[in-house]
C-alpha positions as CSV (number, residue, x, y, z in Angstrom):
1,M,17.1,27.6,11.3
2,S,20.7,26.5,11.8
3,A,23.6,28.2,10.1
4,R,24.2,25.0,8.1
5,L,20.7,25.0,6.8
6,L,20.7,28.7,6.0
7,A,24.0,28.3,4.1
8,G,22.5,25.4,2.1
9,L,19.4,27.4,1.2
10,A,21.6,30.4,0.3
11,V,23.7,28.3,-2.1
12,L,20.5,26.8,-3.6
13,L,19.1,30.3,-4.1
14,V,22.3,31.5,-5.8
15,L,22.2,28.6,-8.2
16,L,18.6,29.2,-9.0
17,L,19.3,32.9,-9.7
18,A,22.1,32.0,-12.0
19,A,20.2,29.1,-13.8
20,P,19.1,31.1,-16.9
21,A,22.7,31.8,-17.7
22,L,23.6,28.2,-17.2
23,L,20.8,26.3,-18.8
24,G,19.4,26.2,-22.4
25,G,15.8,26.9,-23.3
26,Y,14.6,23.4,-22.6
27,G,16.4,23.1,-19.3
28,L,14.9,26.4,-18.2
29,S,11.4,25.4,-19.2
30,V,11.7,22.3,-17.1
31,L,13.0,24.3,-14.1
32,I,10.1,26.7,-14.5
33,L,7.7,23.8,-14.2
34,V,9.6,22.5,-11.1
35,L,9.2,25.9,-9.4
36,Y,5.6,26.2,-10.4
37,F,4.7,22.8,-8.9
38,A,6.8,23.5,-5.8
39,F,4.8,26.8,-5.4
40,V,1.3,25.3,-5.9
41,G,2.3,22.2,-3.9
42,Q,3.3,24.4,-1.0
43,A,0.0,26.3,-1.3
44,W,-2.0,23.0,-1.2
45,N,0.3,21.7,1.6
46,I,-1.0,24.5,3.9
47,M,-4.5,22.9,3.8
48,M,-3.6,19.2,3.9
49,G,-0.1,19.0,5.2
50,F,-0.4,21.6,8.0
51,A,-4.2,21.7,8.8
52,G,-5.1,18.2,7.7
53,Q,-8.0,19.2,5.3
54,L,-8.1,17.2,2.1
55,S,-8.9,19.3,-1.0
56,L,-9.1,17.6,-4.4
57,G,-10.7,20.7,-6.1
58,H,-7.9,23.2,-5.8
59,A,-8.0,23.9,-9.5
60,L,-11.0,26.0,-8.6
61,Y,-8.8,28.7,-7.1
62,A,-6.1,28.5,-9.8
63,G,-8.8,28.7,-12.5
64,L,-10.6,31.6,-10.8
65,G,-7.4,33.5,-10.3
66,G,-6.3,33.0,-13.9
67,Y,-9.6,33.9,-15.4
68,V,-10.2,37.0,-13.3
69,A,-6.8,38.5,-13.9
70,A,-6.6,37.5,-17.6
71,G,-10.2,38.7,-18.2
72,L,-9.5,42.1,-16.7
73,Y,-6.4,42.5,-18.8
74,F,-8.1,41.2,-22.0
75,H,-11.3,43.3,-21.7
76,Y,-10.2,46.4,-19.8
77,G,-6.4,46.6,-20.0
78,I,-6.0,46.2,-16.2
79,G,-2.5,44.9,-15.5
80,P,-1.9,41.6,-13.8
81,W,-0.5,43.2,-10.6
82,A,-3.8,44.9,-10.0
83,G,-5.8,42.0,-11.4
84,V,-4.1,39.6,-9.0
85,L,-5.6,41.5,-6.1
86,V,-9.1,40.9,-7.5
87,A,-8.2,37.3,-8.3
88,I,-7.1,36.7,-4.7
89,A,-10.3,38.2,-3.4
90,A,-12.4,36.0,-5.7
91,A,-10.5,32.9,-4.7
92,V,-10.7,33.7,-1.0
93,A,-14.4,34.3,-1.3
94,A,-14.8,30.9,-3.1
95,G,-12.6,29.2,-0.5
96,S,-14.6,30.8,2.3
97,I,-17.9,29.4,0.9
98,V,-16.4,25.9,0.4
99,G,-14.8,25.9,3.8
100,Y,-17.7,27.3,5.7
101,L,-20.2,24.8,4.2
102,G,-17.8,21.9,4.8
103,F,-16.7,22.8,8.3
104,R,-20.0,24.2,9.5
105,F,-21.7,20.8,8.7
106,S,-18.7,18.8,10.0
107,L,-17.6,17.4,6.6
108,A,-14.2,15.8,6.8
109,G,-11.9,13.5,4.9
110,V,-13.3,12.2,1.6
111,Y,-16.7,14.0,2.1
112,F,-14.9,17.4,2.3
113,A,-12.8,16.4,-0.7
114,L,-15.9,15.6,-2.7
115,L,-17.3,19.0,-1.8
116,T,-14.2,20.7,-3.2
117,I,-14.5,18.7,-6.4
118,A,-18.1,19.6,-6.8
119,F,-17.4,23.3,-6.5
120,A,-14.7,23.1,-9.1
121,E,-17.0,21.3,-11.4
122,F,-19.8,23.7,-10.9
123,T,-17.4,26.6,-11.7
124,R,-16.1,24.8,-14.8
125,I,-19.7,24.5,-16.1
126,G,-20.4,28.1,-15.4
127,F,-17.2,29.4,-17.2
128,D,-17.9,27.0,-20.0
129,N,-21.1,29.0,-20.8
130,W,-19.9,32.5,-19.9
131,S,-19.2,34.6,-22.9
132,W,-17.0,37.1,-20.9
133,S,-14.5,34.4,-20.2
134,G,-14.6,33.1,-23.8
135,G,-16.8,30.1,-23.0
136,S,-15.7,26.7,-24.1
137,G,-13.7,28.3,-26.9
138,G,-11.2,29.6,-24.4
139,L,-9.7,33.0,-23.5
140,F,-6.5,34.0,-25.4
141,L,-4.0,36.7,-24.4
142,K,-2.0,38.5,-27.1
143,V,1.5,37.0,-27.5
144,E,4.1,39.8,-27.7
145,R,7.5,38.6,-28.9
146,G,10.7,40.5,-28.2
147,V,9.1,42.4,-25.3
148,T,10.1,42.4,-21.7
149,D,7.4,44.2,-19.7
150,L,7.3,43.1,-16.0
151,A,4.4,45.5,-15.3
152,N,2.1,43.5,-17.7
153,L,3.8,40.2,-17.4
154,R,4.7,40.2,-21.0
155,G,8.0,38.6,-21.9
156,G,10.0,35.5,-22.5
157,P,10.7,32.5,-20.3
158,V,13.4,34.3,-18.3
159,L,11.0,36.9,-17.0
160,F,8.5,34.2,-16.0
161,Y,11.3,32.2,-14.4
162,Y,12.3,34.9,-12.1
163,V,8.7,35.7,-11.2
164,I,7.9,32.1,-10.3
165,L,11.2,31.8,-8.4
166,A,10.3,34.8,-6.3
167,L,6.8,33.3,-5.7
168,A,8.2,29.9,-4.7
169,A,10.9,31.4,-2.4
170,G,8.4,33.8,-0.9
171,T,5.9,31.1,-0.2
172,F,8.6,28.9,1.4
173,G,9.5,31.7,3.7
174,L,5.8,32.4,4.5
175,C,5.1,28.8,5.3
176,H,8.2,28.7,7.6
177,L,6.8,31.7,9.5
178,L,3.3,30.2,9.6
179,L,4.6,27.0,11.1
180,Q,6.5,29.0,13.8
181,S,3.4,31.0,14.7
182,R,0.5,30.2,17.0
183,L,-1.8,29.6,14.0
184,G,0.7,27.0,12.7
185,R,0.8,25.2,16.0
186,Y,-3.0,25.2,16.1
187,W,-3.1,23.7,12.6
188,L,-0.8,20.9,13.6
189,A,-3.0,20.2,16.6
190,I,-6.1,20.1,14.4
191,R,-4.3,17.8,12.0
192,E,-3.5,15.4,14.7
193,D,-6.8,15.4,16.5
194,A,-9.4,18.1,15.9
195,E,-11.7,17.1,18.8
196,A,-8.8,17.1,21.3
197,A,-7.7,20.5,19.9
198,Q,-11.3,21.8,20.4
199,A,-11.4,20.5,23.9
200,V,-8.3,22.4,24.9
201,G,-9.5,25.7,23.5
202,V,-8.2,25.8,19.9
203,P,-10.6,27.8,17.7
204,V,-10.9,24.9,15.2
205,L,-13.4,26.5,12.8
206,R,-11.5,29.8,12.5
207,C,-8.2,28.0,12.1
208,K,-9.5,25.8,9.3
209,M,-11.0,28.8,7.6
210,M,-7.7,30.6,7.7
211,A,-6.0,27.5,6.2
212,V,-8.5,27.5,3.3
213,M,-8.3,31.2,2.6
214,I,-4.5,31.4,2.7
215,S,-4.2,28.3,0.5
216,A,-6.8,29.7,-1.9
217,A,-5.1,33.1,-2.1
218,L,-1.7,31.5,-3.0
219,T,-3.2,29.1,-5.5
220,A,-5.0,32.1,-7.2
221,I,-1.6,33.8,-7.6
222,A,-0.3,30.6,-9.2
223,G,-3.3,30.7,-11.6
224,V,-2.5,34.3,-12.6
225,W,1.1,33.4,-13.3
226,N,0.0,30.3,-15.3
227,A,-2.5,32.3,-17.4
228,F,0.0,34.9,-18.5
229,Y,2.8,32.4,-19.0
230,Y,0.7,30.2,-21.4
231,N,-1.5,33.0,-22.7
232,N,-4.6,30.9,-22.9
233,L,-7.3,29.4,-20.6
234,F,-9.9,26.7,-21.2
235,P,-12.5,25.8,-18.6
236,E,-12.0,22.1,-19.4
237,T,-8.4,22.3,-18.2
238,A,-8.4,25.2,-15.8
239,F,-10.9,23.6,-13.5
240,S,-10.3,20.0,-14.2
241,I,-9.8,17.3,-11.6
242,G,-6.5,16.4,-13.3
243,R,-5.2,19.9,-12.6
244,S,-6.2,19.5,-9.0
245,I,-4.5,16.2,-8.7
246,E,-1.3,17.6,-10.2
247,M,-1.2,20.1,-7.3
248,T,-1.3,17.4,-4.7
249,L,1.4,15.2,-6.1
250,S,4.5,17.2,-5.2
251,P,3.8,17.5,-1.5
252,I,2.6,13.9,-1.3
253,I,5.7,12.5,-3.0
254,G,8.1,14.9,-1.2
255,G,6.5,14.8,2.2
256,L,3.2,16.2,3.5
257,G,3.5,18.8,6.2
258,T,7.1,19.6,5.5
259,L,8.6,22.7,3.9
260,G,11.1,20.9,1.7
261,G,8.7,18.2,0.5
262,P,6.9,20.2,-2.3
263,L,10.2,21.2,-3.8
264,I,11.7,17.7,-3.7
265,G,8.5,16.2,-5.0
266,A,8.4,18.8,-7.8
267,V,12.0,18.0,-8.8
268,V,11.4,14.3,-8.9
269,L,8.0,14.4,-10.7
270,T,8.8,17.0,-13.2
271,S,12.2,15.7,-14.2
272,L,11.2,12.1,-14.4
273,G,7.9,13.1,-16.0
274,E,9.7,14.9,-18.8
275,L,12.0,11.9,-19.2
276,F,9.1,9.4,-19.5
277,T,7.3,11.8,-21.9
278,S,10.3,11.7,-24.2
279,V,10.5,7.9,-23.9
280,G,6.8,7.7,-24.7
281,D,7.1,9.8,-27.8
282,M,10.0,7.7,-29.0
283,L,8.1,4.5,-28.4
284,G,4.7,5.8,-29.5
285,I,3.1,5.2,-26.1
286,P,0.7,8.0,-25.2
287,G,0.0,8.9,-21.6
288,I,3.2,7.3,-20.2
289,K,3.7,10.2,-17.9
290,Q,0.4,9.6,-16.2
291,I,1.4,6.0,-15.8
292,F,4.6,7.1,-14.1
293,Y,2.8,9.4,-11.7
294,G,0.6,6.5,-10.7
295,L,3.6,4.2,-10.2
296,A,5.4,6.9,-8.3
297,L,2.5,7.3,-5.9
298,L,2.3,3.5,-5.4
299,A,6.0,3.3,-4.6
300,I,5.8,6.2,-2.1
301,I,2.8,4.7,-0.3
302,M,4.5,1.3,-0.1
303,Y,8.1,2.3,0.7
304,R,8.2,5.9,1.9
305,P,4.7,6.8,3.2
306,A,6.1,9.9,4.9
307,G,7.5,11.1,1.6
308,L,11.0,11.6,0.2
309,W,12.1,14.7,2.1
310,P,11.9,13.2,5.7
311,W,14.0,10.3,4.5
312,I,16.6,12.7,2.9
313,A,16.5,15.2,5.8
314,K,17.2,12.4,8.3
315,R,20.4,11.5,6.5
316,L,21.4,15.1,6.4
317,G,20.6,15.7,10.1
318,L,17.8,18.2,9.3
319,E,14.7,16.2,10.4
320,R,14.0,18.6,13.2
321,R,14.8,21.8,11.4
322,L,12.8,21.7,8.2
């Protein structure tokens, strides 16, 4: 990265570190959502943006991660930092099954996407009838007010803000390293033309499986954070297609296959989504945020099919660096 770009990222990081002291409670909650969607968007971007594998069932990994870590904490008192390792293992195992079945039988595009949706739905039905996870009634974690306990992820919004900031920044750095690696170059080759990549010796199946597993692991971590932040889990929402679609919007709006895209997309969607929600409440129009999401996708497809970040980066002279 250039010195100019590094300086810009450093300034952004300093501002984000100081944000809790500068923003009120509502502003901080919005920024938390921005960072969360930037994080899960970057995780999904590894599969679709880097490796070209369309997943519309990514809620499977977030839901598994959240339920495993929250269930271990609820039933056995195992802290989330230990539980997240089990959550990652469960998500990677699920991703390996989905990926192997899809890639082994040459499913691609919409057919692979349907497979991911099917697995998310099967899992939702299973958790809906599993007493250990609370069934359809949900799993609830004890809310402890006035406590700041990083070891057990118990605390107020500021604690969760810094955790999600660390996760988003760490994933940004990880994705940068991945793109510079041989694996990242293999992913880009597979995304452009899998058959041509196979012909020149790229291990396509192994690279695709790596993309699924890395993406699933990161999404599981997001699920753990989400479970302890909101203190409740319901199968109907944790594994829903709506949750999966939410994960795809930030990178699509911001720019698939770019590092800055998920962050830019998360800023635009979350801030304007909150604005439209407030307007909808004032006017008594339910679901206006979902209408906005649909219009935003339509506008991007029509006028900026590559996403917002490539357009912004070009004007900043960063199109080849980020």
